[in-house]
C-alpha positions as CSV (number, residue, x, y, z in Angstrom):
1,X,0.0,0.0,0.0
2,X,2.8,2.3,0.9
3,X,4.5,1.6,-2.5
4,X,1.2,2.2,-4.3
5,X,0.8,5.5,-2.4
6,X,4.4,6.5,-3.2
7,X,3.9,5.7,-6.9
8,X,0.6,7.6,-6.8
9,X,2.4,10.6,-5.2
10,X,5.1,10.5,-7.9
11,X,2.4,10.3,-10.5
12,X,0.5,13.2,-8.9
13,X,3.7,15.3,-8.8
14,X,4.4,14.7,-12.4
15,X,0.7,15.3,-13.3
16,X,0.8,18.5,-11.2
17,X,4.0,19.7,-12.9
18,X,2.4,19.0,-16.3
19,X,-0.8,20.8,-15.3
20,X,1.2,23.8,-14.0
21,X,3.2,23.8,-17.3
22,X,0.0,23.9,-19.2
23,X,-1.5,26.6,-17.0
24,X,1.4,28.9,-16.2
25,X,3.5,28.7,-19.3
26,X,0.6,29.5,-21.7
27,X,-0.5,32.4,-19.5
28,X,3.0,34.0,-19.6
29,X,3.3,33.2,-23.3
30,X,0.0,35.0,-23.9
31,X,1.2,38.0,-21.9
32,X,4.4,38.0,-23.9
33,X,2.4,37.9,-27.2
34,X,0.2,40.7,-26.0
35,X,3.2,42.8,-25.1
36,X,4.9,42.0,-28.4
37,X,1.8,42.9,-30.3
38,X,1.7,46.2,-28.3
39,X,5.3,47.0,-29.2
40,X,4.6,46.1,-32.9
41,X,1.4,48.3,-33.0
42,X,3.3,51.1,-31.2
43,X,6.1,51.0,-33.8
44,X,3.6,51.1,-36.6
45,X,1.8,54.0,-34.9
46,X,5.1,55.9,-34.5
47,X,5.9,55.5,-38.2
48,X,2.4,56.6,-39.2
49,X,2.4,59.6,-36.8
50,X,5.9,60.6,-37.9
51,X,4.9,60.8,-41.6
52,X,1.5,62.3,-40.8
53,X,3.1,65.1,-38.9
54,X,4.9,66.3,-42.1
55,X,1.6,66.7,-44.0
56,X,0.2,68.6,-41.0
57,X,3.2,70.9,-41.1
58,X,2.8,71.4,-44.8
59,X,-1.0,72.1,-44.4
60,X,-0.3,74.7,-41.8
61,X,1.9,76.7,-44.1
62,X,0.0,76.5,-47.5
63,X,-1.7,79.8,-46.6
64,X,1.5,81.8,-46.9
65,X,3.8,80.3,-49.6
66,X,5.8,82.6,-51.9
67,X,4.1,83.6,-55.1
68,X,5.0,81.7,-58.2
69,X,6.9,84.7,-59.4
70,X,8.5,85.4,-56.1
71,X,12.2,85.9,-55.7
72,X,14.7,83.5,-54.1
73,X,14.8,85.7,-51.1
74,X,11.0,85.3,-50.6
75,X,11.4,81.5,-50.9
76,X,14.2,81.6,-48.3
77,X,12.1,83.7,-45.9
78,X,9.1,81.3,-46.3
79,X,11.3,78.2,-45.8
80,X,13.1,79.8,-42.8
81,X,9.7,80.4,-41.1
82,X,8.9,76.7,-41.4
83,X,12.4,75.7,-40.1
84,X,12.0,78.0,-37.1
85,X,8.6,76.6,-36.2
86,X,9.1,72.9,-36.9
87,X,11.9,70.3,-36.7
88,X,12.0,69.5,-40.5
89,X,15.0,68.9,-42.7
90,X,13.7,70.4,-46.0
91,X,10.7,72.2,-47.6
92,X,9.8,72.4,-51.2
93,X,7.3,74.3,-53.3
94,X,6.3,73.7,-56.9
95,X,3.9,76.1,-58.7
96,X,1.5,74.6,-61.1
97,X,3.2,76.3,-64.0
98,X,6.7,75.1,-63.0
99,X,8.4,71.8,-64.1
100,X,10.6,71.3,-61.1
101,X,10.6,71.8,-57.3
102,X,12.1,74.7,-55.4
103,X,13.9,73.0,-52.5
104,X,15.3,74.7,-49.4
105,X,17.3,72.8,-46.8
106,X,17.6,73.6,-43.1
107,X,21.0,75.2,-42.6
108,X,22.0,72.9,-39.8
109,X,21.2,69.9,-42.0
110,X,23.7,71.2,-44.6
111,X,26.5,71.3,-42.0
112,X,26.0,67.7,-40.8
113,X,27.8,64.9,-42.3
114,X,24.6,62.9,-42.7
115,X,22.1,65.4,-44.1
116,X,19.6,65.0,-46.9
117,X,21.1,66.0,-50.2
118,X,19.2,68.7,-51.9
119,X,19.6,67.2,-55.4
120,X,18.6,63.7,-54.2
121,X,15.4,65.1,-52.6
122,X,14.6,67.1,-55.7
123,X,14.9,64.0,-57.9
124,X,12.8,62.0,-55.5
125,X,10.1,64.7,-55.6
126,X,10.1,64.8,-59.4
127,X,9.4,61.1,-59.5
128,X,6.3,61.3,-57.4
129,X,3.9,62.5,-60.2
130,X,0.6,64.3,-59.7
131,X,-2.0,61.7,-60.7
132,X,-3.0,61.3,-57.0
133,X,-6.0,63.2,-55.6
134,X,-5.5,66.9,-55.1
135,X,-5.4,66.9,-51.3
136,X,-3.0,66.2,-48.5
137,X,-1.0,63.0,-48.3
138,X,2.0,61.6,-46.4
139,X,4.4,58.8,-47.1
140,X,8.0,57.7,-46.9
141,X,10.6,58.1,-49.7
142,X,14.1,56.6,-50.1
143,X,16.4,59.6,-50.6
144,X,20.0,58.5,-51.1
145,X,20.7,56.2,-48.1
146,X,18.0,57.9,-45.9
147,X,14.4,57.2,-45.1
148,X,12.5,60.5,-45.5
149,X,9.0,61.2,-44.3
150,X,7.3,63.5,-46.8
151,X,4.1,65.5,-46.3
152,X,2.6,66.7,-49.6
153,X,-0.3,69.2,-49.7
154,X,-2.0,70.7,-52.7
155,X,-2.5,74.5,-52.5
156,X,-5.7,76.0,-54.1
157,X,-7.2,79.5,-54.4
158,X,-10.6,80.5,-53.1
159,X,-12.3,79.3,-56.3
160,X,-10.7,75.8,-55.9
161,X,-8.1,76.2,-58.7
162,X,-4.8,74.4,-58.1
163,X,-2.0,76.8,-57.6
164,X,0.8,74.3,-56.7
165,X,2.1,71.8,-54.2
166,X,3.9,72.2,-50.9
167,X,6.1,69.4,-49.6
168,X,7.8,69.1,-46.2
169,X,10.6,66.4,-45.7
170,X,11.8,65.0,-42.4
171,X,14.5,62.4,-42.2
172,X,13.7,59.3,-40.0
173,X,16.6,58.4,-37.8
174,X,17.2,55.8,-35.0
175,X,17.2,58.7,-32.5
176,X,13.6,59.5,-33.4
177,X,12.6,55.8,-32.8
178,X,14.6,55.7,-29.5
179,X,12.8,58.9,-28.2
180,X,9.4,57.5,-29.2
181,X,9.9,53.8,-28.3
182,X,12.3,54.0,-25.4
183,X,14.1,51.2,-27.2
184,X,17.2,51.2,-29.4
185,X,16.1,50.6,-33.0
186,X,17.9,50.5,-36.3
187,X,16.8,51.2,-39.9
188,X,18.0,48.8,-42.6
189,X,18.0,49.4,-46.4
190,X,17.0,47.7,-48.5
191,X,14.0,46.1,-46.8
192,X,14.8,42.7,-45.1
193,X,11.1,42.0,-44.5
194,X,8.1,42.9,-46.6
195,X,5.6,42.2,-43.8
196,X,5.6,42.7,-40.0
197,X,7.9,40.0,-38.6
198,X,8.5,38.8,-35.0
199,X,11.5,36.6,-34.4
200,X,11.8,35.0,-31.0
201,X,15.2,34.1,-29.6
202,X,16.2,32.5,-26.3
203,X,16.3,35.8,-24.4
204,X,15.1,38.6,-26.7
205,X,12.3,39.1,-29.3
206,X,13.2,41.0,-32.5
207,X,10.3,43.0,-34.1
208,X,10.6,44.2,-37.7
209,X,8.2,46.6,-39.3
210,X,8.7,47.5,-43.0
211,X,8.7,51.1,-44.2
212,X,6.6,51.5,-47.4
213,X,6.9,54.1,-50.2
214,X,4.0,55.8,-52.0
215,X,3.5,52.7,-54.2
216,X,3.0,50.5,-51.2
217,X,6.3,48.6,-51.6
218,X,8.6,48.2,-48.6
219,X,12.1,49.8,-49.2
220,X,13.4,49.8,-45.7
221,X,12.9,48.0,-42.4
222,X,12.8,49.3,-38.8
223,X,14.0,46.8,-36.3
224,X,14.2,46.8,-32.5
225,X,14.6,44.2,-29.7
226,X,12.7,43.7,-26.5
227,X,13.7,41.4,-23.6
228,X,11.7,38.2,-22.9
229,X,11.3,39.1,-19.3
230,X,7.7,37.8,-19.0
231,X,8.5,34.3,-20.3
232,X,11.7,34.1,-18.2
233,X,9.7,35.1,-15.2
234,X,7.0,32.5,-16.1
235,X,9.7,29.8,-16.2
236,X,11.0,30.8,-12.8
237,X,7.5,30.8,-11.4
238,X,6.8,27.4,-12.9
239,X,10.0,25.9,-11.4
240,X,9.2,27.3,-8.0
241,X,5.6,26.0,-8.2
242,X,6.7,22.6,-9.3
243,X,9.4,22.4,-6.6
244,X,7.0,23.6,-3.9
245,X,4.3,21.1,-5.1
246,X,6.7,18.2,-5.1
247,X,8.0,19.2,-1.6
248,X,4.5,19.4,-0.3
249,X,3.5,16.0,-1.8
250,X,6.7,14.3,-0.4
251,X,5.8,15.8,3.1
252,X,2.2,14.6,2.8
253,X,3.3,11.1,1.7
254,X,5.7,10.8,4.6
255,X,3.1,11.8,7.1
256,X,0.5,9.5,5.4
257,X,3.0,6.6,5.4
258,X,3.5,7.0,9.2
259,X,-0.2,7.2,9.8
260,X,-0.9,4.2,7.7
261,X,1.8,2.2,9.4
262,X,0.3,2.9,12.8
263,X,-3.5,2.9,12.0
264,X,-3.7,0.4,9.1
265,X,-0.7,-1.7,8.6
266,X,-0.3,-2.8,12.3
267,X,-3.9,-4.0,12.6
268,X,-3.6,-5.8,9.2
269,X,-0.4,-7.6,10.4
270,X,-2.4,-8.8,13.4
271,X,-5.1,-10.2,11.1
272,X,-2.5,-11.8,8.9
273,X,-0.8,-13.5,11.9
274,X,-4.2,-14.8,13.2
275,X,-5.0,-16.2,9.7
276,X,-1.7,-18.0,9.6
277,X,-2.4,-19.5,13.0
278,X,-5.8,-20.7,11.9
279,X,-4.3,-22.1,8.7
280,X,-1.6,-23.9,10.6
281,X,-3.8,-25.4,13.4
282,X,-7.1,-25.8,11.4
283,X,-9.0,-24.6,14.5
284,X,-11.4,-21.7,14.0
285,X,-10.1,-19.6,16.8
286,X,-11.9,-16.2,17.5
287,X,-10.0,-13.1,16.5
288,X,-8.8,-11.1,19.4
289,X,-9.3,-7.3,18.8
290,X,-9.9,-4.2,20.7
291,X,-13.7,-4.1,21.1
292,X,-13.5,-0.4,22.0
293,X,-12.6,0.5,18.4
294,X,-15.5,1.8,16.4
295,X,-13.7,2.1,13.1
296,X,-13.4,-0.2,10.1
297,X,-11.1,-2.6,11.9
298,X,-13.5,-3.0,14.9
299,X,-16.2,-3.9,12.3
300,X,-13.8,-6.2,10.6
301,X,-13.1,-8.1,13.8
302,X,-16.8,-8.5,14.5
303,X,-17.5,-9.7,10.9
304,X,-14.5,-12.0,11.0
305,X,-15.7,-13.7,14.2
306,X,-19.2,-14.0,12.9
307,X,-17.9,-15.6,9.7
308,X,-15.9,-18.1,11.8
309,X,-19.0,-19.0,13.7
310,X,-21.0,-19.6,10.5
311,X,-18.1,-21.7,9.1
312,X,-18.3,-23.9,12.2
313,X,-22.0,-24.5,11.6
314,X,-21.6,-25.1,7.9
315,X,-18.7,-27.6,8.2
316,X,-21.1,-30.4,8.9
317,X,-23.7,-29.2,6.3
318,X,-21.5,-28.7,3.3
319,X,-22.7,-30.3,0.1
320,X,-20.8,-30.6,-3.0
321,X,-22.7,-30.6,-6.3
322,X,-21.7,-33.1,-8.9
323,X,-22.8,-34.5,-12.1
324,X,-24.0,-37.8,-10.6
325,X,-27.1,-36.7,-8.7
326,X,-28.9,-40.1,-8.9
327,X,-31.2,-41.7,-11.4
328,X,-34.3,-39.9,-10.1
329,X,-32.8,-36.4,-10.5
330,X,-31.5,-37.4,-14.0
331,X,-35.0,-38.5,-15.0
332,X,-36.5,-35.2,-13.9
333,X,-33.8,-33.3,-15.7
334,X,-34.5,-35.3,-18.9
335,X,-38.2,-34.5,-18.6
336,X,-37.4,-30.9,-18.1
337,X,-35.2,-30.8,-21.3
338,X,-37.9,-32.7,-23.2
339,X,-40.5,-30.2,-22.2
340,X,-38.3,-27.3,-23.4
341,X,-37.7,-29.1,-26.7
342,X,-41.4,-29.8,-27.2
343,X,-42.6,-26.3,-26.2
344,X,-42.5,-25.0,-29.8
345,X,-44.8,-27.7,-31.1
346,X,-47.7,-26.3,-29.1
347,X,-47.3,-22.9,-30.6
348,X,-46.8,-24.3,-34.1
349,X,-49.8,-26.6,-33.9
350,X,-52.0,-23.8,-32.4
351,X,-51.1,-21.6,-35.3
352,X,-51.9,-24.4,-37.8
353,X,-55.3,-25.1,-36.3
354,X,-56.6,-21.6,-37.0
355,X,-59.2,-22.0,-39.8
356,X,-59.0,-19.8,-42.9
357,X,-61.6,-17.0,-43.2
358,X,-64.8,-18.3,-44.9
359,X,-65.3,-14.8,-46.3
360,X,-62.1,-15.1,-48.3
361,X,-63.1,-18.5,-49.8
362,X,-66.6,-17.2,-50.5
363,X,-65.2,-14.3,-52.4
364,X,-62.8,-16.5,-54.4
365,X,-65.7,-18.8,-55.3
366,X,-67.8,-15.9,-56.4
367,X,-65.0,-14.5,-58.5
368,X,-64.5,-17.9,-60.2
369,X,-68.2,-18.2,-60.8
370,X,-68.3,-14.8,-62.4
371,X,-65.2,-15.5,-64.5
372,X,-67.0,-18.6,-65.9
373,X,-69.8,-16.4,-67.3
374,X,-69.5,-15.1,-70.9
375,X,-71.2,-11.8,-70.4
376,X,-68.5,-10.3,-68.0
377,X,-66.9,-7.1,-69.3
378,X,-63.2,-7.3,-70.1
379,X,-62.2,-4.7,-67.4
380,X,-64.2,-6.6,-64.8
381,X,-62.8,-9.9,-66.0
382,X,-59.2,-8.5,-65.6
383,X,-59.9,-7.3,-62.1
384,X,-61.4,-10.7,-61.1
385,X,-58.4,-12.5,-62.5
386,X,-56.1,-10.3,-60.6
387,X,-58.1,-10.9,-57.4
388,X,-58.0,-14.7,-57.9
389,X,-54.2,-14.5,-58.6
390,X,-53.6,-12.5,-55.4
391,X,-55.7,-14.9,-53.4
392,X,-53.8,-17.9,-54.8
393,X,-50.5,-16.2,-54.0
394,X,-51.5,-15.5,-50.4
395,X,-52.6,-19.1,-50.0
396,X,-49.2,-20.2,-51.3
397,X,-47.4,-18.0,-48.9
398,X,-49.5,-19.3,-46.0
399,X,-48.7,-22.9,-47.1
400,X,-45.0,-22.0,-47.1
401,X,-45.2,-20.5,-43.7
402,X,-46.9,-23.6,-42.4
403,X,-44.2,-25.7,-44.0
404,X,-41.5,-23.7,-42.3
405,X,-43.2,-24.0,-39.0
406,X,-43.5,-27.8,-39.5
407,X,-39.8,-28.0,-40.3
408,X,-39.1,-26.2,-37.0
409,X,-41.4,-28.6,-35.3
410,X,-39.6,-31.5,-37.0
411,X,-36.2,-30.2,-35.7
412,X,-37.7,-29.9,-32.2
413,X,-39.0,-33.4,-32.4
414,X,-35.7,-34.7,-33.7
415,X,-33.9,-32.9,-30.8
416,X,-36.4,-34.5,-28.3
417,X,-35.6,-37.9,-29.7
418,X,-31.9,-37.2,-29.5
419,X,-32.3,-36.1,-25.8
420,X,-34.2,-39.3,-25.0
421,X,-31.9,-41.6,-26.9
422,X,-28.6,-40.1,-25.8
423,X,-29.0,-40.6,-22.0
424,X,-26.1,-42.4,-20.4
425,X,-26.5,-45.9,-19.0
426,X,-25.2,-44.7,-15.7
427,X,-25.7,-41.1,-14.3
428,X,-22.1,-40.8,-13.0
429,X,-20.4,-41.4,-16.3
430,X,-18.8,-38.4,-17.9
431,X,-20.1,-37.9,-21.5
432,X,-17.7,-38.4,-24.3
433,X,-16.4,-35.2,-25.9
434,X,-16.1,-34.5,-29.5
435,X,-15.5,-31.7,-31.9
436,X,-18.7,-29.5,-32.0
437,X,-19.5,-26.4,-33.9
438,X,-21.0,-24.3,-31.2
439,X,-22.2,-21.7,-33.7
440,X,-24.4,-24.2,-35.5
441,X,-25.8,-25.5,-32.3
442,X,-26.7,-21.9,-31.2
443,X,-28.3,-21.3,-34.6
444,X,-30.5,-24.4,-34.4
445,X,-31.6,-23.8,-30.8
446,X,-32.3,-20.1,-31.6
447,X,-34.7,-21.1,-34.4
448,X,-36.5,-23.4,-32.0
449,X,-36.6,-20.9,-29.1
450,X,-38.1,-18.3,-31.4
451,X,-41.3,-20.3,-31.6
452,X,-41.3,-21.2,-27.9
453,X,-43.6,-18.3,-26.9
454,X,-46.0,-16.0,-28.6
455,X,-43.6,-13.0,-28.5
456,X,-41.4,-11.3,-31.0
457,X,-37.8,-12.2,-30.2
458,X,-34.8,-10.8,-32.2
459,X,-31.8,-13.1,-32.2
460,X,-28.3,-12.1,-33.0
461,X,-25.6,-14.8,-33.2
462,X,-22.3,-15.5,-34.9
463,X,-22.2,-16.5,-38.6
464,X,-18.7,-18.2,-38.6
465,X,-18.0,-21.6,-37.3
466,X,-16.2,-22.0,-33.9
467,X,-15.3,-25.5,-32.6
468,X,-15.2,-26.6,-29.0
469,X,-14.7,-30.0,-27.2
470,X,-18.1,-31.1,-25.8
471,X,-20.9,-33.7,-26.1
472,X,-23.0,-32.4,-29.0
473,X,-26.3,-33.6,-27.6
474,X,-25.7,-32.3,-24.0
475,X,-24.3,-29.1,-25.3
476,X,-27.4,-28.6,-27.4
477,X,-29.6,-29.2,-24.3
478,X,-27.6,-26.7,-22.3
479,X,-27.8,-24.0,-24.9
480,X,-31.5,-24.8,-25.5
481,X,-32.2,-24.4,-21.8
482,X,-30.3,-21.1,-21.6
483,X,-32.1,-19.7,-24.6
484,X,-35.5,-20.9,-23.2
485,X,-34.7,-19.2,-19.9
486,X,-33.8,-16.0,-21.8
487,X,-37.1,-16.1,-23.7
488,X,-39.1,-16.7,-20.5
489,X,-37.3,-13.7,-18.9
490,X,-38.4,-11.5,-21.9
491,X,-42.0,-12.8,-21.7
492,X,-42.0,-12.0,-18.0
493,X,-41.4,-8.3,-18.7
494,X,-44.8,-8.1,-20.4
495,X,-43.5,-6.1,-23.4
496,X,-44.3,-8.7,-26.0
497,X,-40.9,-8.3,-27.7
498,X,-37.2,-8.5,-26.8
499,X,-33.8,-9.3,-28.1
500,X,-31.2,-12.0,-27.4
501,X,-27.5,-11.6,-28.3
502,X,-25.1,-14.6,-28.5
503,X,-21.4,-13.8,-28.7
504,X,-18.7,-16.4,-29.1
505,X,-15.4,-14.8,-28.0
506,X,-12.0,-15.5,-29.3
507,X,-10.1,-18.4,-27.5
508,X,-8.1,-17.4,-24.4
509,X,-5.8,-19.9,-22.8
510,X,-7.2,-22.7,-24.9
511,X,-10.8,-22.0,-23.8
512,X,-13.8,-20.4,-25.5
513,X,-16.4,-18.3,-23.8
514,X,-20.0,-18.1,-25.2
515,X,-22.1,-15.2,-23.8
516,X,-25.9,-15.2,-24.1
517,X,-27.3,-11.8,-23.3
518,X,-31.0,-11.0,-23.0
519,X,-33.0,-7.8,-22.1
520,X,-35.5,-9.7,-19.9
521,X,-36.4,-9.2,-16.3
522,X,-33.0,-9.9,-14.9
523,X,-32.4,-10.9,-11.2
524,X,-30.9,-9.6,-8.0
525,X,-27.1,-10.2,-7.9
526,X,-27.5,-11.3,-4.3
527,X,-29.3,-14.5,-5.3
528,X,-26.7,-15.5,-8.0
529,X,-25.2,-18.2,-5.8
530,X,-28.7,-19.8,-5.3
531,X,-29.7,-20.0,-9.0
532,X,-27.8,-23.3,-9.5
533,X,-29.4,-24.9,-6.5
534,X,-32.0,-27.7,-7.4
535,X,-35.6,-26.5,-7.1
536,X,-34.7,-22.8,-6.9
537,X,-36.3,-20.3,-9.4
538,X,-36.6,-16.5,-9.6
539,X,-40.2,-16.8,-10.8
540,X,-43.0,-18.1,-8.6
541,X,-45.1,-19.3,-11.5
542,X,-42.5,-21.9,-12.6
543,X,-42.7,-25.5,-11.4
544,X,-39.3,-26.6,-12.6
545,X,-36.1,-25.2,-11.2
546,X,-33.8,-28.0,-12.4
547,X,-32.7,-26.3,-15.7
548,X,-29.8,-24.2,-14.5
549,X,-28.7,-26.8,-11.9
550,X,-28.6,-29.4,-14.6
551,X,-26.9,-27.0,-17.0
552,X,-24.2,-26.2,-14.5
553,X,-23.5,-29.9,-13.8
554,X,-23.5,-30.7,-17.5
555,X,-21.0,-27.9,-18.2
556,X,-18.8,-29.2,-15.4
557,X,-19.0,-32.7,-16.8
558,X,-17.8,-31.5,-20.1
559,X,-14.8,-29.7,-18.5
560,X,-16.4,-26.3,-18.6
561,X,-18.1,-23.7,-16.4
562,X,-21.4,-21.8,-16.4
563,X,-21.8,-18.4,-14.9
564,X,-24.8,-16.0,-14.6
565,X,-24.6,-12.2,-14.2
566,X,-27.2,-9.4,-13.9
567,X,-27.1,-5.8,-12.7
568,X,-30.5,-6.2,-11.0
569,X,-34.2,-6.6,-11.8
570,X,-35.2,-5.0,-15.1
571,X,-31.7,-4.9,-16.5
572,X,-31.5,-8.2,-18.3
573,X,-29.1,-11.0,-17.7
574,X,-26.0,-12.7,-19.2
575,X,-25.0,-16.4,-19.1
576,X,-21.4,-17.2,-19.8
577,X,-20.6,-20.8,-20.9
578,X,-16.8,-21.6,-21.0
579,X,-15.6,-24.8,-22.8
580,X,-12.3,-26.1,-24.0
581,X,-11.5,-25.0,-27.5
582,X,-10.7,-27.5,-30.2
583,X,-7.1,-27.4,-31.3
584,X,-7.9,-26.9,-34.9
585,X,-10.8,-24.4,-34.5
586,X,-10.8,-21.0,-36.0
587,X,-11.8,-17.9,-34.2
588,X,-15.4,-16.8,-34.5
589,X,-16.0,-13.6,-36.4
590,X,-18.9,-11.6,-37.7
591,X,-22.5,-11.4,-36.5
592,X,-25.7,-12.3,-38.4
593,X,-29.2,-11.4,-37.3
C-alpha cells in the first residue's frame, strides 16, 4: 500500500507539474504575445504619426507660400519660417506652372555629415507624379541612403483652382525611434522584411516593421529588440511552483505513510498473523481485537468472528454438487429438457389449427363463378383474374409459412428424440467429448426458441464456425435451456418483444467463452449463488427449477463452467458458458441477425 501511495504521489507530482506547465507557461506566453503585439502596434503608430506630422506641417503653411513669381529671397524667408517653427529637414514648393521643385534645406542639415542631399530630394520629388487626388498625403521616400517622411499638400485658391504643391521632408533616424519607443532601434535598407515580422530568440524578441513608399512597396525595415522578461519570469514561477508542489507531496506522503503504518498496517499484520495461526492449526479460533474500536477494523473483527461462527456450523452441512445426482434427478432433468424441446410444437400446432376465413373463400368462389360467365366485361374480368391471382399467392405464402413451422417442429421433435436416446446408462459417467460447432448448435436452438412463446424475439448470433470440445447432444440441451430461460425472462417483462445476443469470444488460454445476453427481467445479484441450487427459481409461476442446476453440472461434466450475471431486476441477464477450444478451431467472427 505504501508503495502504491508512493507511486501515486510521484504520478501526482508529475501530473501537477504538467498541469502547471499547461496553465502557467501559456499564461505568460500569452502575456508576452500581447506585449509583443503592443510593441509592434506602437512602432507602426510611430511610423504613421511621424509621416502624418509632415503633412500637418505642410498644411499649416500653405496659406502663406511665396508667389510663383517670387524671388529666391522670398522663398528663403518662407522656408526659414517653417524651419524656425518645426523640426523638419527640408521644404519644397512647386507652382502649377513650373516643371521642377524649389527645394530649401535647413541650414543645420547642410552642415552635418549625414544630411539630406538637396539634389537627391529634388529628384525623388520629381518622381512622385501628380496623378494622385489633389489633397494632403504623407508617405516615406528613399532619398539616397536615408528614409525620409514626406508630407505633400495641394494649394488652391478661393475658387478651388490648383496653384501648386507644398512638400515638407523630415529624415527618420534611429534617434527618433529611440525617443518615441524608449528602445534602441535600427533602420535597414533595402528592406529585409516585406511584412511585419516577429523573431523569438532565447532571451530577446526581434520586431521588424517595413517602411513602405508611395507605391505600397517596402524599401526599408525598422528593427528593435525587447527582452523576454515575461517568459523568463514565467519559467522561474513554474520551477518554483513545481518544486513547492513536489516538496508538499513528499511531506504529505511521509506523514501518510507514518499514519498508515500505525493505524492500518499494524492491525492488518495482526489479522495476517491470526489467519496463519488458523491455517496452521485448522481450528477456527476467534480473532482477538480491541472491542472499543468503532472504526473499520473493529467492524472487521466483528464480521470475521461472525464468519468463523458460521463456518463452524456449515462444516457439517457442506454439500458438493456433482454431475452424478442419482437416477431420479437425472430422469427429472431429462423430462425438463424434453419439455423445453417440445414447447415450440404447441405454438406451431395452435397456429396451424386456426381456420381460414370463410369470407375469403366465398369471395374467391364468387370470383371464379363470375369468370365462368361469358357476359362479363373485359375490365371486370381482368380485375377478377387479378383478385384470384392475389388470393392464390396469399394461399401459397400461407402454405410456405406452415411448411417452415412444420420444419421447425420436426427439428424440435428430432432434438427431443436425441435427448431421450442419448441418456447415459449410468448417471455418474462423464459424457464423451467430440469436436462440436457451437455456432451451428446456437443457430438451431435459436430457431426453435423463437417459436417457444408468442412473443417477437430478435436473435443475433455469430455466422462463422467455432469448434469446442463437448458432447454435442448435451451441449445442445444446455444452450437450449439457456435460450429458453432468456425467452421466459423476456416474456415476464410483459413487453411482447425482446432481443437475445449470442457472442462467441476468441479463444483465451485454450478455452472459448460463449455469452448469451437478453434484455429480460434480470435478477438480484444477491441470489446468483442460489440460482444453481436444485428447485430454486426466480419466478413463482415456474414449477421446474432444475434447468440451471442441470446445465451447470453438465457444463462441469464436459470440462467447462457456467456463470450467470445481472445488474439487477429489469436490467437483463447474461449467461457465460466456457468450454475447451478444439485445437484446430478458428476464431469466431462476424454477426448475423
